[in-house]
C-alpha positions in Angstrom: -5.7 19.3 -12.1 -8.3 16.8 -13.4 -11.7 16.2 -11.8 -12.2 12.5 -11.1 -15.3 11.5 -9.1 -13.7 8.2 -8.1 -11.4 10.0 -5.7 -13.8 11.1 -3.0 -15.9 10.0 0.0 -18.6 8.4 -2.2 -16.2 5.6 -3.1 -13.7 5.7 -0.2 -15.8 6.8 2.9 -15.1 9.8 5.1 -11.5 10.9 5.6 -9.5 14.0 6.4 -6.7 15.7 4.5 -3.9 17.5 6.3 -0.8 19.3 5.1 2.6 18.4 6.4 4.2 21.3 4.6 7.0 21.2 2.1 8.4 17.7 1.4 11.9 17.5 -0.1 12.1 14.2 -1.9 14.9 11.6 -2.0 15.1 11.9 -5.8 15.8 15.6 -5.6 12.3 17.0 -6.3 9.9 18.8 -4.0 6.2 18.7 -3.1 5.6 22.3 -2.1 2.5 21.4 0.0 2.4 17.7 0.9 -1.2 16.9 1.7 -2.0 13.5 3.2 -5.4 11.8 3.4 -6.1 9.8 6.5 -8.8 8.3 8.7 -8.8 7.2 12.3 -10.7 4.7 14.5 -10.8 4.7 18.3 -9.4 7.1 20.8 -5.8 8.1 21.4 -4.9 7.4 25.1 -3.7 10.3 27.3 -0.3 8.7 27.3 -0.4 8.3 23.5 0.7 4.7 23.9 -2.0 2.8 21.9 -1.4 4.0 18.4 -1.4 1.7 15.3 -0.5 2.8 11.8 -1.9 1.2 8.7 -0.1 1.9 5.4 -1.8 1.4 2.0 -1.1 -0.6 -1.1 -1.0 0.0 -4.9 -4.3 1.4 -6.1 -5.8 0.9 -2.7 -6.8 3.3 0.1 -7.9 3.2 3.7 -11.3 2.0 2.4 -10.4 -1.7 2.2 -8.9 -1.7 5.7 -12.1 -0.1 7.0 -14.3 -2.6 5.2 -12.3 -5.8 6.0 -9.6 -5.4 8.7 -10.7 -2.9 11.3 -13.6 -3.3 13.8 -15.0 -5.1 16.7 -13.9 -8.7 16.7 -10.8 -8.0 14.7 -7.3 -7.7 16.0 -7.4 -4.1 14.9 -10.2 -3.2 17.4 -10.9 0.5 17.8 -12.1 -0.1 21.4 -8.5 -0.9 22.3 -6.3 0.8 19.7 -6.1 4.3 18.2 -5.8 3.3 14.5 -4.6 5.7 11.8 -4.6 4.7 8.1 -2.7 7.1 5.9 -3.1 7.0 2.2 0.2 7.0 0.3 1.3 9.8 -1.9 0.0 9.2 -5.4 -3.1 7.3 -4.1 -5.4 9.9 -5.6 -6.6 11.0 -2.1 -3.3 12.3 -0.8 -1.3 14.6 -3.0 -1.1 13.0 -6.4 -0.4 14.0 -10.0 -4.1 14.4 -10.9 -5.1 16.5 -7.9 -2.1 18.8 -7.6 -3.4 22.4 -7.4 -2.7 25.6 -5.5 0.9 25.6 -4.3 1.3 22.2 -6.1 0.1 23.4 -9.5 3.7 23.3 -10.8 3.9 19.6 -10.2 0.6 18.5 -11.7 0.2 15.6 -14.1 3.4 14.8 -16.1 5.5 17.2 -13.9 4.9 15.2 -10.7 8.3 14.3 -9.2 9.6 10.9 -8.5 8.5 9.7 -5.0 10.1 6.9 -3.0 8.7 4.8 -0.2 11.0 6.7 2.2 9.3 9.9 1.2 5.9 8.5 2.2 7.3 7.4 5.6 8.9 10.7 6.3 5.6 12.5 5.6 3.6 10.0 7.7 6.0 10.4 10.6 5.5 14.2 10.4 1.7 13.9 10.3 1.6 11.5 13.3 3.9 13.6 15.4 2.6 17.1 14.5 -1.1 16.4 14.4 -1.4 13.8 17.2 1.8 14.0 19.2 2.5 10.3 18.5 6.1 9.4 19.0 5.9 5.6 19.2 3.7 3.1 17.4 2.5 -0.1 18.9 2.2 -1.6 15.4 2.9 -0.7 11.8 1.0 -2.9 9.4 0.5 -2.9 5.7 0.1 -5.2 2.7 2.0 -5.2 -0.6 3.3 -1.6 -1.0 2.1 -1.1 2.6 4.6 -3.8 3.5 7.3 -1.8 1.8 6.3 1.2 4.0 6.2 -1.0 7.1 9.8 -2.2 6.5 10.8 1.4 5.8 9.3 2.6 9.1 11.1 -0.2 11.0 14.5 0.5 9.4 14.3 4.3 9.3 12.7 4.8 12.7 13.5 1.7 14.8 13.0 3.6 18.1 9.4 4.5 17.0 8.1 1.1 16.0 7.5 -1.5 18.6 5.9 -4.1 16.3 5.8 -4.6 12.6 3.7 -6.8 10.3 4.6 -6.6 6.6 1.9 -8.6 4.7 2.5 -9.9 1.2 5.4 -7.7 0.4 9.2 -7.3 0.6 11.7 -4.8 2.0 13.7 -4.9 -1.3 11.9 -5.3 -4.5 12.9 -8.3 -6.6 14.1 -8.4 -10.2 10.9 -10.2 -11.1 8.7 -7.5 -9.7 10.8 -4.7 -11.2 10.1 -6.2 -14.6 6.4 -6.6 -13.7 6.2 -3.0 -12.8 7.8 -2.0 -16.2 5.0 -4.0 -17.9 2.3 -2.4 -15.9 3.6 1.0 -16.6 4.0 0.3 -20.4 0.4 -0.9 -20.6 -0.7 2.6 -19.6 1.9 4.8 -21.4 1.6 2.9 -24.7 -2.0 4.1 -25.1 -1.9 7.1 -27.5 -4.5 8.7 -25.3 -1.9 9.0 -22.6 -0.4 11.9 -24.5 2.8 11.9 -22.6 0.9 12.2 -19.3 -1.1 15.3 -20.4 -4.5 13.6 -21.1 -7.7 15.5 -20.2 -9.4 12.6 -18.5 -8.8 9.1 -17.4 -11.3 8.1 -20.0 -8.8 9.1 -22.7 -6.6 6.3 -21.5 -9.2 3.6 -21.1 -7.4 1.1 -23.5 -4.2 1.4 -21.5 -6.0 1.1 -18.2 -7.9 -2.0 -19.5 -4.6 -3.7 -20.5 -3.2 -2.7 -17.1 -6.2 -4.4 -15.4 -5.8 -7.6 -17.5 -2.2 -7.9 -16.4 -3.4 -7.8 -12.8 -5.8 -10.6 -13.7 -2.9 -12.7 -14.9 -0.6 -12.1 -11.9 -2.8 -10.8 -9.1 -4.7 -14.1 -8.8 -3.0 -17.5 -8.6 -3.2 -20.1 -11.4 -5.1 -22.3 -9.0 -7.6 -19.6 -8.2 -8.5 -19.4 -11.9 -8.8 -23.2 -12.2 -11.2 -23.2 -9.2 -13.3 -20.5 -10.8 -13.1 -18.2 -7.8 -15.2 -15.6 -9.6 -18.4 -17.8 -9.1 -18.3 -16.9 -5.4 -18.4 -13.3 -6.4 -21.6 -14.0 -8.4 -20.0 -13.8 -11.9 -20.9 -16.6 -14.4 -17.6 -16.6 -16.3 -14.1 -15.3 -16.1 -14.8 -12.8 -18.9 -17.8 -11.5 -16.9 -15.5 -11.0 -13.9 -13.0 -9.1 -15.9 -15.6 -6.9 -17.5 -17.7 -6.5 -14.4 -15.1 -6.1 -11.7 -11.4 -5.9 -12.5 -11.5 -3.7 -15.5 -14.0 -1.1 -14.0 -11.8 -1.1 -10.9 -8.8 0.2 -12.7 -10.3 2.2 -15.5 -11.9 4.5 -12.9 -8.4 5.5 -11.7 -6.0 8.2 -12.8 -3.2 6.9 -15.0 -0.5 9.3 -13.6 -1.5 8.4 -10.1 -1.0 4.7 -10.9 2.4 5.4 -12.5 3.5 7.4 -9.5 2.8 4.4 -7.3 4.2 1.8 -9.7 7.6 3.6 -9.9 7.7 3.9 -6.2 6.9 0.2 -5.8 9.5 -0.8 -8.4 12.3 1.1 -6.6 11.4 0.0 -3.1 14.6 -0.9 -1.2 15.5 -0.4 2.5 19.1 -1.2 1.7 19.5 2.4 0.4 20.0 3.2 4.1 23.1 1.0 4.4 24.9 1.4 1.1 23.1 -1.5 -0.6 23.6 -3.9 2.3 20.2 -5.5 2.9 21.3 -7.5 5.9 22.7 -4.4 7.6 19.5 -2.5 6.9 17.2 -5.2 8.2 19.5 -5.8 11.1 18.6 -2.3 12.3 15.0 -3.4 13.1 14.2 -3.6 16.8 10.5 -4.1 16.4 8.9 -7.5 17.1 8.2 -8.5 13.5 5.9 -11.0 11.9 6.6 -11.4 8.2 3.3 -12.6 6.6 3.5 -13.8 3.0 0.6 -15.3 1.2 1.4 -18.9 0.1 0.0 -18.6 -3.5 1.3 -15.0 -4.1 2.9 -14.8 -7.5 4.6 -11.4 -6.7 6.0 -12.0 -3.2 6.3 -15.8 -2.7 7.1 -17.1 0.8 10.7 -18.0 -0.2 11.4 -14.3 -1.0 9.8 -13.1 2.3 11.5 -15.8 4.3 15.0 -14.7 3.0 14.3 -11.3 4.5 12.6 -12.5 7.6 15.8 -14.4 8.5 17.7 -11.1 8.4 15.4 -9.4 10.9 16.4 -10.0 14.5 13.8 -12.1 16.3 11.3 -12.0 13.4 8.9 -14.8 12.8 7.5 -16.1 9.5 3.7 -16.4 9.5 2.5 -17.8 6.1 -1.1 -17.0 5.2 -2.9 -19.7 3.3 -4.9 -18.1 0.5 -5.6 -19.6 -2.9 -6.5 -16.3 -4.4 -2.9 -15.2 -4.3 -1.8 -11.6 -3.9 -5.2 -10.1 -4.4 -6.4 -12.2 -1.5 -5.4 -9.0 0.4 -8.9 -7.7 -0.4 -10.2 -10.1 2.2 -13.1 -11.6 0.1 -12.2 -15.3 1.0 -13.8 -16.4 4.3 -10.6 -18.1 5.5 -8.3 -15.1 5.0 -9.3 -12.6 7.8 -9.3 -15.2 10.6 -5.7 -15.9 9.8 -4.8 -12.2 9.7 -6.6 -11.6 13.0 -5.0 -14.5 14.7 -1.4 -13.4 13.8 -2.0 -9.7 14.4 -3.7 -10.6 17.7 -0.7 -12.7 18.8 1.7 -10.0 17.7 -0.1 -7.2 19.6 -0.3 -9.5 22.7 3.5 -10.0 22.6 5.4 -8.0 25.2 8.0 -5.8 23.8 
């Protein structure tokens, strides 16, 4: 176990951690004590019929949802909905390579087993059912890797999901993104300080984490965003200052093994595993009213990829978000982003199912 002050309430706000017990994984490994970090907003109705689940993305936690997506005036309004955000395995808050201790000590650091998107969803379903008695969700929503989890929920548990909103993500990872994940992982593991995953501190791997951050700078923001010098709106005076003052510190504070856990999971995301590789059959199982919500300038998950999947989901609609920042527009810093998200999610939640 490694102490890392980044993973705590100071940076992520208040949250709870609950165990869902032993989790046997799809790849054959086991997490002896699967602990999930989560936070809630609002009150669960006596009938338990107002629950919304938020799933998290790569490197992100519930914190960005709290800061940008949830609150009065948003579609995700706690005065109406009981909203649960669950941090994915490997996030650094839920059970992860760097924080594995106690019963999980045997899987710490480089010994952490391979985790799939489906493992997250199985653990999340157990937490919602055992802790809150929630058997049905009015909405599952998530961006990027959260979109992968949203699709997994809708395919694996169709009777439990009434509405689904995958934002800027796909149900089956594309060859392009599989290669991209390889490059992200290599940026970290090629640092000699990585020491085959047995480093003593994330600071030992700062060169690899910095390269990792720079790759996100290349692909996370659109080419047009860089031409428009988006960083000026964030009070940086050059692109180099933005990299040094924001993007690099964001990633170098994180644990390398945690990032690798999530990257492998993202790379291997594929709901067609439920149907022998038949994506159409898998997405055809979805009964939730689904809004597929790509970002128009996204270099990872362009609308054409999302549209191809949306056409396989019965009754699904394509709702394209216009956001010049590209994939990292998910952070909600552009003033035009959240009004679009709120409009689409509001319409989806108002749709009778």
